[in-house]
A tleap script that builds the chain and sets N, CA, C and O, in Angstrom:
source leaprc.protein.ff14SB
mol = sequence {
  NMET ASN SER TRP ILE ASN LEU ASP ALA VAL
  TRP LYS ILE VAL VAL VAL GLY LEU LEU THR
  GLY ALA GLY LEU PRO ALA LEU PHE ALA LEU
  GLY LEU ARG LEU LEU ASN PRO PRO GLY PRO
  SER GLY ALA THR GLY GLU PRO ALA THR GLY
  PRO ALA THR ASN GLY PRO THR ALA GLY PRO
  LEU GLY TYR ALA LEU ALA VAL LEU SER PHE
  ALA VAL VAL LEU ALA SER ILE GLY TRP GLY
  ILE SER VAL ILE VAL GLY HIE CSER
}
set mol.1.N position { 0.975 -1.328 0.040 }
set mol.1.CA position { 0.065 0.013 -0.009 }
set mol.1.C position { 0.607 1.071 0.056 }
set mol.1.O position { 1.388 1.136 1.005 }
set mol.2.N position { 0.531 2.078 -0.631 }
set mol.2.CA position { 1.093 3.613 -0.904 }
set mol.2.C position { 0.685 4.204 0.220 }
set mol.2.O position { -0.445 4.076 0.690 }
set mol.3.N position { 1.984 5.168 0.906 }
set mol.3.CA position { 1.679 5.965 2.057 }
set mol.3.C position { 1.016 7.324 1.886 }
set mol.3.O position { 0.495 8.115 2.673 }
set mol.4.N position { 1.253 7.307 0.402 }
set mol.4.CA position { 0.557 8.669 -0.162 }
set mol.4.C position { -0.673 8.604 -0.451 }
set mol.4.O position { -1.333 9.578 -0.090 }
set mol.5.N position { -1.429 7.460 -1.194 }
set mol.5.CA position { -2.641 6.958 -1.376 }
set mol.5.C position { -3.270 6.275 -0.405 }
set mol.5.O position { -2.700 5.422 0.275 }
set mol.6.N position { -4.508 6.607 -0.272 }
set mol.6.CA position { -5.433 5.702 0.971 }
set mol.6.C position { -5.955 4.741 -0.084 }
set mol.6.O position { -7.109 5.153 -0.197 }
set mol.7.N position { -5.868 3.975 -0.719 }
set mol.7.CA position { -6.958 3.129 -1.510 }
set mol.7.C position { -8.240 2.472 -1.153 }
set mol.7.O position { -9.036 1.931 -1.920 }
set mol.8.N position { -8.314 2.607 0.169 }
set mol.8.CA position { -9.614 2.474 0.835 }
set mol.8.C position { -10.766 3.264 0.629 }
set mol.8.O position { -11.950 3.024 0.392 }
set mol.9.N position { -9.942 4.477 0.820 }
set mol.9.CA position { -10.549 5.771 0.757 }
set mol.9.C position { -10.511 6.131 -0.781 }
set mol.9.O position { -11.109 7.172 -1.053 }
set mol.10.N position { -10.026 5.586 -1.647 }
set mol.10.CA position { -10.644 6.297 -2.729 }
set mol.10.C position { -11.417 5.240 -3.417 }
set mol.10.O position { -12.131 5.807 -4.244 }
set mol.11.N position { -11.590 4.016 -3.450 }
set mol.11.CA position { -12.450 3.258 -3.734 }
set mol.11.C position { -13.902 3.736 -3.162 }
set mol.11.O position { -14.842 3.597 -3.945 }
set mol.12.N position { -14.141 4.210 -2.049 }
set mol.12.CA position { -15.234 4.509 -1.310 }
set mol.12.C position { -15.859 5.734 -1.960 }
set mol.12.O position { -17.059 5.907 -2.168 }
set mol.13.N position { -14.735 6.652 -2.281 }
set mol.13.CA position { -15.177 8.196 -2.969 }
set mol.13.C position { -15.754 7.871 -4.250 }
set mol.13.O position { -16.772 8.523 -4.485 }
set mol.14.N position { -15.329 6.869 -5.357 }
set mol.14.CA position { -15.589 6.344 -6.170 }
set mol.14.C position { -17.078 5.827 -6.439 }
set mol.14.O position { -17.837 6.264 -7.305 }
set mol.15.N position { -17.389 4.624 -5.354 }
set mol.15.CA position { -18.583 4.280 -5.494 }
set mol.15.C position { -19.750 5.260 -4.809 }
set mol.15.O position { -20.865 5.358 -5.322 }
set mol.16.N position { -19.371 5.971 -3.597 }
set mol.16.CA position { -20.364 7.016 -3.400 }
set mol.16.C position { -20.671 7.911 -4.661 }
set mol.16.O position { -21.862 7.974 -4.967 }
set mol.17.N position { -19.680 8.687 -5.518 }
set mol.17.CA position { -19.490 9.451 -6.707 }
set mol.17.C position { -20.450 9.049 -7.466 }
set mol.17.O position { -21.374 9.772 -7.838 }
set mol.18.N position { -20.258 7.486 -7.846 }
set mol.18.CA position { -21.016 6.800 -9.405 }
set mol.18.C position { -22.619 6.949 -8.528 }
set mol.18.O position { -23.561 7.348 -9.213 }
set mol.19.N position { -22.810 6.709 -7.435 }
set mol.19.CA position { -24.108 6.497 -6.892 }
set mol.19.C position { -24.882 7.671 -6.759 }
set mol.19.O position { -26.108 7.685 -6.869 }
set mol.20.N position { -24.172 8.659 -6.523 }
set mol.20.CA position { -24.952 9.894 -6.479 }
set mol.20.C position { -24.573 10.730 -7.775 }
set mol.20.O position { -25.452 11.530 -8.096 }
set mol.21.N position { -23.750 10.717 -8.367 }
set mol.21.CA position { -23.463 11.789 -9.559 }
set mol.21.C position { -24.423 10.974 -10.734 }
set mol.21.O position { -25.002 11.629 -11.600 }
set mol.22.N position { -24.533 9.450 -10.669 }
set mol.22.CA position { -25.581 8.973 -11.994 }
set mol.22.C position { -26.924 7.893 -11.258 }
set mol.22.O position { -28.054 7.647 -11.679 }
set mol.23.N position { -26.428 7.578 -10.407 }
set mol.23.CA position { -27.680 6.850 -9.354 }
set mol.23.C position { -29.077 7.733 -9.183 }
set mol.23.O position { -30.185 7.218 -9.329 }
set mol.24.N position { -28.873 9.150 -8.850 }
set mol.24.CA position { -29.870 9.640 -8.307 }
set mol.24.C position { -30.650 10.420 -9.822 }
set mol.24.O position { -31.822 10.478 -10.195 }
set mol.25.N position { -29.548 10.862 -10.321 }
set mol.25.CA position { -30.662 11.422 -11.628 }
set mol.25.C position { -31.023 10.599 -12.471 }
set mol.25.O position { -31.738 10.929 -13.417 }
set mol.26.N position { -30.569 9.301 -12.272 }
set mol.26.CA position { -31.215 8.320 -13.078 }
set mol.26.C position { -32.627 7.762 -12.385 }
set mol.26.O position { -33.553 7.163 -12.930 }
set mol.27.N position { -32.480 8.140 -11.084 }
set mol.27.CA position { -33.879 7.654 -10.303 }
set mol.27.C position { -34.800 8.844 -10.493 }
set mol.27.O position { -35.981 8.652 -10.784 }
set mol.28.N position { -34.201 10.332 -10.309 }
set mol.28.CA position { -35.582 11.031 -10.736 }
set mol.28.C position { -35.754 10.871 -12.217 }
set mol.28.O position { -36.952 11.099 -12.386 }
set mol.29.N position { -35.322 10.657 -13.156 }
set mol.29.CA position { -35.767 10.300 -14.163 }
set mol.29.C position { -36.581 9.107 -14.296 }
set mol.29.O position { -37.398 9.125 -15.218 }
set mol.30.N position { -36.538 8.300 -13.725 }
set mol.30.CA position { -37.572 6.862 -13.689 }
set mol.30.C position { -38.814 7.543 -12.995 }
set mol.30.O position { -39.956 7.448 -13.443 }
set mol.31.N position { -38.469 8.248 -11.838 }
set mol.31.CA position { -39.838 8.664 -11.454 }
set mol.31.C position { -40.608 9.663 -12.381 }
set mol.31.O position { -41.833 9.658 -12.495 }
set mol.32.N position { -39.847 10.434 -12.966 }
set mol.32.CA position { -40.732 11.280 -14.093 }
set mol.32.C position { -41.127 10.244 -15.492 }
set mol.32.O position { -42.081 10.548 -16.208 }
set mol.33.N position { -40.540 9.385 -15.688 }
set mol.33.CA position { -40.939 8.420 -16.773 }
set mol.33.C position { -42.154 7.771 -16.324 }
set mol.33.O position { -42.933 7.480 -17.232 }
set mol.34.N position { -42.605 7.386 -14.807 }
set mol.34.CA position { -43.226 6.366 -13.811 }
set mol.34.C position { -44.953 7.818 -14.288 }
set mol.34.O position { -46.098 7.466 -14.569 }
set mol.35.N position { -44.534 8.995 -14.213 }
set mol.35.CA position { -45.917 9.882 -14.093 }
set mol.35.C position { -46.329 9.988 -15.767 }
set mol.35.O position { -47.385 10.490 -16.151 }
set mol.36.N position { -45.479 9.523 -16.507 }
set mol.36.CA position { -45.589 10.055 -17.853 }
set mol.36.C position { -45.515 8.691 -18.816 }
set mol.36.O position { -44.741 8.736 -19.773 }
set mol.37.N position { -46.234 7.582 -18.609 }
set mol.37.CA position { -46.124 6.371 -19.586 }
set mol.37.C position { -46.042 6.924 -21.025 }
set mol.37.O position { -46.171 8.091 -21.395 }
set mol.38.N position { -45.759 5.632 -21.866 }
set mol.38.CA position { -46.227 6.157 -23.387 }
set mol.38.C position { -47.444 5.737 -23.789 }
set mol.38.O position { -48.006 4.650 -23.652 }
set mol.39.N position { -47.805 6.841 -24.353 }
set mol.39.CA position { -49.255 6.944 -25.253 }
set mol.39.C position { -49.051 5.710 -26.249 }
set mol.39.O position { -48.190 4.834 -26.171 }
set mol.40.N position { -50.230 5.886 -27.368 }
set mol.40.CA position { -50.308 5.098 -28.254 }
set mol.40.C position { -49.342 5.804 -29.904 }
set mol.40.O position { -49.311 6.954 -30.340 }
set mol.41.N position { -48.707 4.572 -30.415 }
set mol.41.CA position { -47.979 5.145 -31.510 }
set mol.41.C position { -48.740 5.603 -32.671 }
set mol.41.O position { -49.895 5.206 -32.516 }
set mol.42.N position { -48.621 6.278 -33.801 }
set mol.42.CA position { -49.097 6.598 -34.976 }
set mol.42.C position { -48.584 5.643 -35.670 }
set mol.42.O position { -48.082 4.594 -35.265 }
set mol.43.N position { -48.757 6.131 -37.033 }
set mol.43.CA position { -48.051 5.105 -38.186 }
set mol.43.C position { -46.920 5.242 -38.472 }
set mol.43.O position { -46.197 4.276 -38.714 }
set mol.44.N position { -46.352 6.969 -38.520 }
set mol.44.CA position { -44.923 6.964 -38.396 }
set mol.44.C position { -44.036 6.484 -37.458 }
set mol.44.O position { -42.820 6.648 -37.559 }
set mol.45.N position { -44.764 5.692 -36.227 }
set mol.45.CA position { -44.068 5.479 -35.075 }
set mol.45.C position { -43.558 6.838 -34.161 }
set mol.45.O position { -42.508 6.854 -33.518 }
set mol.46.N position { -44.226 7.617 -34.219 }
set mol.46.CA position { -44.031 8.912 -33.328 }
set mol.46.C position { -45.033 8.913 -32.570 }
set mol.46.O position { -46.096 8.528 -33.056 }
set mol.47.N position { -44.981 9.461 -30.779 }
set mol.47.CA position { -45.977 9.316 -29.998 }
set mol.47.C position { -47.086 10.098 -30.698 }
set mol.47.O position { -46.732 11.158 -31.214 }
set mol.48.N position { -48.615 9.681 -30.820 }
set mol.48.CA position { -49.695 10.364 -30.990 }
set mol.48.C position { -49.825 11.399 -29.968 }
set mol.48.O position { -49.908 11.071 -28.785 }
set mol.49.N position { -49.850 12.743 -30.367 }
set mol.49.CA position { -50.128 13.968 -29.315 }
set mol.49.C position { -51.613 14.965 -29.669 }
set mol.49.O position { -52.174 14.928 -30.764 }
set mol.50.N position { -51.879 15.461 -28.998 }
set mol.50.CA position { -52.786 16.536 -29.139 }
set mol.50.C position { -53.979 15.985 -28.112 }
set mol.50.O position { -54.074 15.026 -27.347 }
set mol.51.N position { -54.889 17.161 -28.521 }
set mol.51.CA position { -56.483 16.717 -27.513 }
set mol.51.C position { -57.077 15.664 -27.988 }
set mol.51.O position { -57.784 15.111 -27.146 }
set mol.52.N position { -57.063 15.168 -29.023 }
set mol.52.CA position { -58.128 14.011 -29.455 }
set mol.52.C position { -57.240 12.567 -28.952 }
set mol.52.O position { -57.793 11.490 -28.730 }
set mol.53.N position { -56.270 12.730 -28.874 }
set mol.53.CA position { -55.480 11.361 -28.253 }
set mol.53.C position { -55.117 11.427 -27.090 }
set mol.53.O position { -54.057 11.926 -26.714 }
set mol.54.N position { -56.212 10.779 -26.189 }
set mol.54.CA position { -55.671 11.050 -24.837 }
set mol.54.C position { -55.440 9.254 -24.478 }
set mol.54.O position { -56.187 8.276 -24.442 }
set mol.55.N position { -53.736 9.546 -24.220 }
set mol.55.CA position { -53.040 7.953 -24.405 }
set mol.55.C position { -53.424 7.792 -22.353 }
set mol.55.O position { -53.860 8.561 -21.496 }
set mol.56.N position { -52.907 6.239 -22.383 }
set mol.56.CA position { -52.816 6.303 -20.929 }
set mol.56.C position { -52.302 6.887 -20.161 }
set mol.56.O position { -51.227 7.380 -20.501 }
set mol.57.N position { -52.768 7.122 -18.815 }
set mol.57.CA position { -52.190 7.822 -17.731 }
set mol.57.C position { -51.507 7.038 -16.737 }
set mol.57.O position { -51.932 5.895 -16.570 }
set mol.58.N position { -50.354 7.498 -15.916 }
set mol.58.CA position { -49.985 6.650 -14.512 }
set mol.58.C position { -51.259 6.789 -13.693 }
set mol.58.O position { -51.979 7.704 -13.297 }
set mol.59.N position { -51.191 5.051 -13.599 }
set mol.59.CA position { -52.193 4.920 -12.496 }
set mol.59.C position { -51.664 4.943 -11.121 }
set mol.59.O position { -50.583 5.469 -10.857 }
set mol.60.N position { -52.539 4.286 -10.099 }
set mol.60.CA position { -52.131 4.810 -8.690 }
set mol.60.C position { -50.499 3.813 -8.242 }
set mol.60.O position { -49.818 4.334 -7.359 }
set mol.61.N position { -50.115 2.835 -8.687 }
set mol.61.CA position { -48.994 2.131 -8.989 }
set mol.61.C position { -48.089 2.996 -9.155 }
set mol.61.O position { -47.144 3.111 -8.375 }
set mol.62.N position { -48.292 3.874 -10.413 }
set mol.62.CA position { -47.095 4.688 -11.048 }
set mol.62.C position { -46.949 5.526 -10.184 }
set mol.62.O position { -45.840 5.562 -9.650 }
set mol.63.N position { -47.996 6.491 -9.734 }
set mol.63.CA position { -47.706 7.390 -9.102 }
set mol.63.C position { -46.886 7.341 -7.254 }
set mol.63.O position { -46.319 8.163 -6.535 }
set mol.64.N position { -47.229 6.036 -7.162 }
set mol.64.CA position { -46.981 5.547 -5.847 }
set mol.64.C position { -45.454 5.350 -6.002 }
set mol.64.O position { -44.777 5.672 -5.025 }
set mol.65.N position { -44.758 4.822 -7.192 }
set mol.65.CA position { -43.492 4.525 -6.914 }
set mol.65.C position { -42.681 5.844 -7.551 }
set mol.65.O position { -41.487 5.957 -7.272 }
set mol.66.N position { -43.332 6.855 -8.418 }
set mol.66.CA position { -42.839 8.241 -8.141 }
set mol.66.C position { -42.461 8.892 -7.551 }
set mol.66.O position { -41.413 9.526 -7.669 }
set mol.67.N position { -43.446 8.909 -6.519 }
set mol.67.CA position { -43.366 9.357 -5.451 }
set mol.67.C position { -42.407 8.725 -4.108 }
set mol.67.O position { -42.154 9.204 -3.002 }
set mol.68.N position { -42.098 7.698 -4.633 }
set mol.68.CA position { -40.887 6.875 -3.815 }
set mol.68.C position { -40.067 7.172 -4.391 }
set mol.68.O position { -39.428 7.711 -3.488 }
set mol.69.N position { -39.380 7.306 -5.377 }
set mol.69.CA position { -38.487 7.873 -6.160 }
set mol.69.C position { -37.752 9.135 -6.055 }
set mol.69.O position { -36.532 9.294 -6.108 }
set mol.70.N position { -38.861 10.186 -5.866 }
set mol.70.CA position { -38.811 11.672 -5.699 }
set mol.70.C position { -38.159 11.820 -4.122 }
set mol.70.O position { -37.275 12.571 -3.708 }
set mol.71.N position { -38.990 10.763 -3.412 }
set mol.71.CA position { -38.558 10.823 -1.951 }
set mol.71.C position { -37.587 10.673 -1.677 }
set mol.71.O position { -36.950 11.429 -0.943 }
set mol.72.N position { -37.029 9.287 -2.366 }
set mol.72.CA position { -35.305 9.002 -2.042 }
set mol.72.C position { -34.298 9.899 -2.777 }
set mol.72.O position { -33.107 9.660 -2.579 }
set mol.73.N position { -34.632 10.896 -3.595 }
set mol.73.CA position { -33.786 11.533 -4.152 }
set mol.73.C position { -33.788 12.811 -2.942 }
set mol.73.O position { -32.739 13.382 -2.645 }
set mol.74.N position { -34.990 13.128 -2.361 }
set mol.74.CA position { -35.059 14.365 -1.813 }
set mol.74.C position { -34.542 13.798 -0.265 }
set mol.74.O position { -34.042 14.608 0.516 }
set mol.75.N position { -34.696 12.376 0.113 }
set mol.75.CA position { -33.964 12.311 1.436 }
set mol.75.C position { -32.260 12.273 1.462 }
set mol.75.O position { -31.495 12.450 2.410 }
set mol.76.N position { -31.979 11.966 0.023 }
set mol.76.CA position { -30.254 11.741 -0.138 }
set mol.76.C position { -29.621 13.214 -0.131 }
set mol.76.O position { -28.546 13.466 0.412 }
set mol.77.N position { -30.432 14.178 -0.814 }
set mol.77.CA position { -30.239 15.158 -0.744 }
set mol.77.C position { -29.985 15.799 0.605 }
set mol.77.O position { -28.926 16.276 1.010 }
set mol.78.N position { -31.246 15.715 1.275 }
set mol.78.CA position { -31.084 16.329 2.767 }
set mol.78.C position { -30.286 15.707 3.642 }
set mol.78.O position { -29.952 16.262 4.689 }
set mol.79.N position { -29.900 14.522 3.325 }
set mol.79.CA position { -28.736 13.747 4.356 }
set mol.79.C position { -27.222 14.393 3.910 }
set mol.79.O position { -26.371 14.864 4.664 }
set mol.80.N position { -27.180 14.265 2.545 }
set mol.80.CA position { -25.899 15.119 1.911 }
set mol.80.C position { -25.611 16.249 2.642 }
set mol.80.O position { -24.684 16.238 3.452 }
set mol.81.N position { -26.597 17.658 2.370 }
set mol.81.CA position { -26.592 18.976 3.309 }
set mol.81.C position { -26.463 18.628 4.400 }
set mol.81.O position { -25.656 19.361 4.973 }
set mol.82.N position { -27.019 17.516 5.303 }
set mol.82.CA position { -26.778 17.421 6.839 }
set mol.82.C position { -25.281 17.222 6.833 }
set mol.82.O position { -24.603 18.178 7.207 }
set mol.83.N position { -24.785 16.317 6.529 }
set mol.83.CA position { -23.461 15.683 6.369 }
set mol.83.C position { -22.476 17.048 6.379 }
set mol.83.O position { -21.554 17.372 7.128 }
set mol.84.N position { -23.011 17.623 5.352 }
set mol.84.CA position { -21.754 18.671 4.925 }
set mol.84.C position { -21.658 19.648 6.352 }
set mol.84.O position { -20.737 19.763 7.160 }
set mol.85.N position { -23.042 20.311 6.297 }
set mol.85.CA position { -23.281 21.049 7.362 }
set mol.85.C position { -22.948 20.764 8.876 }
set mol.85.O position { -22.577 21.580 9.720 }
set mol.86.N position { -23.180 19.335 9.027 }
set mol.86.CA position { -22.421 18.797 10.227 }
set mol.86.C position { -21.258 18.560 10.815 }
set mol.86.O position { -20.962 18.258 11.971 }
set mol.87.N position { -20.558 18.764 9.723 }
set mol.87.CA position { -19.341 18.553 9.741 }
set mol.87.C position { -18.332 20.029 9.668 }
set mol.87.O position { -17.108 20.056 9.539 }
set mol.88.N position { -18.920 20.765 9.748 }
set mol.88.CA position { -17.953 22.222 9.413 }
set mol.88.C position { -17.254 22.509 10.787 }
set mol.88.O position { -16.496 23.471 10.904 }
savepdb mol mol.pdb
quit
């Protein structure tokens, strides 16, 4: 082991950085996707839009999972702020 570089600390930083840097935005995007499920496709393969094409809406399970994903994102943001403020 190198006395200048603590590989155990580097490994922890990389894992937490990946989880918070890529995992939380992905979880937020999943929550948004659960709120807006795909609608029916037209003949061109593009999603049908407009007032006449009322596609499926998110059901209660979609809303519940979206709220859960948003709650996890908000809780992790709050935890991160508390860690930064608490160790000053």
